[in-house]
C-alpha positions, 0 to 999 in steps of 0.5 A: 493545507494538510497533505491527504493520504493517497488512499483518500484521493483514490475514488471508490476505495473499499480495500480492506487494507487501505480503503477509507470507505471500509469501516472494518479495514486497516485504514493504512494511509500512505504519503508520497511527494512524487519523488523518492520513496512513499511512506506509511505508518501503522500501529497494530491492534491486539486483534492483528496478532499472530499465534504468538500474541506479541507478533503481527500476523503475516497476512496483515504484513502482506496486506500492508505491503500490498496496499502501500505498493499498489497505492504508490503505483496508482499515484505514480501513474497519475504523476506521470500524466501530470494530473491530480490523483483521482482526476478523470479519467480515473486510473485503477491498479490491481496486484498481479503478483506479490512476493513477501519475504519475512525477515524477522517477526514484527512486534505488536508493540511497535509502530510499523513503517513502510517505505516503497519505491518504484523499481520500474515501469512496465507495459501495463503498470509498475514494479514496486519494492516495499520494506516494512520495519519496526524499531529501525529493523527491516521485518519484511520486504515485498516485491509487487507487480501492479497492473492497470485495470479498467474502471469497469473492473471496479463494478462502477458501471 
């Protein structure tokens, strides 16, 4: 059986960065075994460029870090309850804060690799640290606070 991306297991995921239900989105796919870092890969397309067309736009980088980290937090919450991702009652998380440090430009002609780890569990969610690399060099790092939100926040009722 093929491992399904975390984003494919989260119901009603219309996120621009990672939602499979968003036709115009980035369609990031993250994978996590339940221990250690989660991982994702992303291949930029020409319209993801910055001002200089050979570098990835900083907003795209921040979005990738945001989505990968929030999906990691969501998966961790389900895992801590010893149940499958997406099972009822459903758990949803949102970004409370995101701090991105850009260390070097990310080249457009390279596959971007993301790796996220849970830093700590908080009262309302998780702190997650994420790195984005290209060609084996770290281009950006992000610290994210993911907080649990009610299902009503999703506009499903």
